[in-house]
N, C-alpha and C positions, 0 to 999 in steps of 0.2 A: 192426422197432424193438423194443428191449428195453422191458420193462414200465416200468422206471424212467424211460425216455425220455419217457413221457407226462406225467411229473410235473416235468419240467425247467422252471424259472421262465422266463417270457418278459417282457422289458422293451421294449415297442414304442412307447410313447407318452410324450409330454412330461410329462404329469402324474405319472407313476409315478416315484418316487424310490427305492423299495426293494421287497422282495418281500412286504410286508404285505398283508393282506386288503383294508384300506381305504386303500391307497396311491393309488387313483384314485377318490376319492369322487364327483367331478362326472361323470366318465366313467361311473361305475357307476350313479349315481342317474338320470341322463338317459335310461337305457334304459327307465325308466318310461313314456316317450313312446310306445314301441312297444306296451307293454301297453295304454295308454289308446286308442291307435289301433285295436288289435284288439278291445277291449271295445266301443268306439263302433260299429265296423263290425258286431260281433256282434249288437248291439241292433237295428240296421237289418235285418240278415239274418233275425232272429227275427220281425220285424214284416212282412217281405215277404210278399206274397200267394203267391209261388212261391219255394221255397227251393232254391237251386242248391248242390248239395253240393260242386262243385268250388270255388266261392267260399268255402264253409265251410272247406275245406282251406287255402285261402290265408289266411283269417282266423286259423286255428290256427297256421299257420306264422309269421304276423306276431307272435303272442304268443310263439312259440318263439324268434324273433329277439331279443326283449327279454330273455328268460330266458338264452339262450345268451350274448348279449353281456354281460349282467350278470356271469355266471360268469367270462367271459374278463377283464373289467376288475376282478375281485376276486381270484379264484384265480390267474389269469394263468399257466396251464400249457398244455402242448401239447394235453391232452385238452379243456381248456376252450376252446382255440382252435378245435378241431373242433366243439364245441357251438355256437360262435359262427358259423362259416362255413357249416355244413351247412344250417341252416334258410334262410339267405339264398340259397344256391345252389338249393335246392328251390323257393323262392318264385319266383325268376327264371325257372327252367325251366317251372314249371307256369303262371305268368302268361303267358309267351311262347306256350305252347300254347293257353291260353285266348284270347289275342288273335288267334291265327291262325284259330281256329274262330269266335269271336263277333264280332270286329271286321272281319276280312278275309273271313270266310265260306268258308274253305278246307275241302274235304272231309277226313274223318278221316285218310286215308292221307297226304294232302299236308301236313296240319298236323303229323303225327308225323314225317314226313321232314324238314320244314323245322326243326322243333324239335331233332331229332337233329343236323342240320348246324350249327345255332346253338350247341348244346352243345359240339360238337367245336371250333368256332371259339373259343368262350369259354375252353376249356381250353388252347388253343394261344397265345392272345394274351399272357398274362403273360410267358411265356418269350421270345417273339419281341420284345416290347417291351423287356424287360430286356437282351437281347442287342444290340438296335439302339441303345438309349440309352446303355448303358455303353460300347459301342464308339465311338460318335460323340461323346458328351458327357462320358463318364467318371462319370456318376451317373444316377439315375432321377429325372426331374423330377416324377413323380407320387408319389414316396415310397411305392411298393409298392401303389398303387391301380389299376394297369393292368387288373387282373382285372375291374373294373367298367366298363371302356370298352365292351365288347359290349352290356351292359345299357343304357347311355346311348345308344348307336347304335341299339339296337332301339326304344327309346321314340321317338326322333326319326324313324327310318325307318318304323315302323309308323304313327306319327302322320301322316306325309306320305301314305302309301298309303291310309290310312283316310279322309283328308280328302274325297276325291271322292265316296265312297258314304255316309259318315257324318261330316259336317263337325263336329258336336259332339264326337264321339269323337276325331277328328283334332286338333282344337284342344286338347282336354284332354290328350291324350298329348304333344303338342308342349310345352305349358305345363309338364307334369310333367317332361318331359325336360330343359327348361331349369332347373327347380328341382333336379333330380338333378345336373346339372353343377355348380351352386353348392354343393350338399352334398358332391360329390366334391372340389371345391376345398378345402373345410374339412378333409376327411380328408387331402388331399395335403400341405398346408402345415403340419401339426401340428409336425413336427420342425424345420421351417425357422424358425418364429417362437418356438421354445422359449426361446432366450436372452432375447428381449425380453418374452415373455409366457409365464411358466412354467406357467400353467394349460393352455396349448395350445389347439387348435381342434377336437380330435376330438369333444368333447361337442356342438359345433354340427353335426357330421355326424350324430350321433344324432338331434337335434331336427329337422333339415331332412329327414333320410331317413325318420323316422317320419311326417312330413307327406306325403312322397312315397308311402309305402305306403298311408296312409289314403286319399289321393286316388285311387290306383289301385283300391283296394277299393271305394270309393264308385262309381267308374265301372263297375266290374264288377257291383256290386249293381243299379245303374240299368239296365244292359243285360241283366240276367238276370231282371228283374221283368216 
């Protein structure tokens, strides 16, 4: 990609009407929820009797999610889009590995292998979903959110697997999985409701998803102490 390509403006959300920095004020400001989630989890981590550095990385990534998403909803260019999606992808991958080790008790080699398989599936799903839905329906009913389906499936699947050996963990993951599906719905319908609700619903994805990340961090902190 040419250097200039990284600075091409992107208009992906209902709230944005032009290429100005503050064209998505609500979408931009609500990223503060990720920052608050990271700071709250960071305080708990600092006070914990045993500090898990893998959890610290997850907390730092949550902070980076807020910063990256803020950049994307203000600058709105391709490089900002990368700053938005990369911390999210890293959080999902690392938390999945964490869950394999801490919640399901897999040995290191198995946790790495399953995480690698999960990543491969996650990379394949958006293209497969797009091909299937466009060929069958003529449009994408998830509005470009299919890349998050593996994460939702992982929350529910790991929750079900963990229920037998750690009921509290299983219940929490299933509850968070349900909340994540709600937040994913907010992300998916943003363009659909645009005509009736010009503000859109993407900002609700930020708020609900920040709560999702905080609940996952809190669970990780409890299971690491």
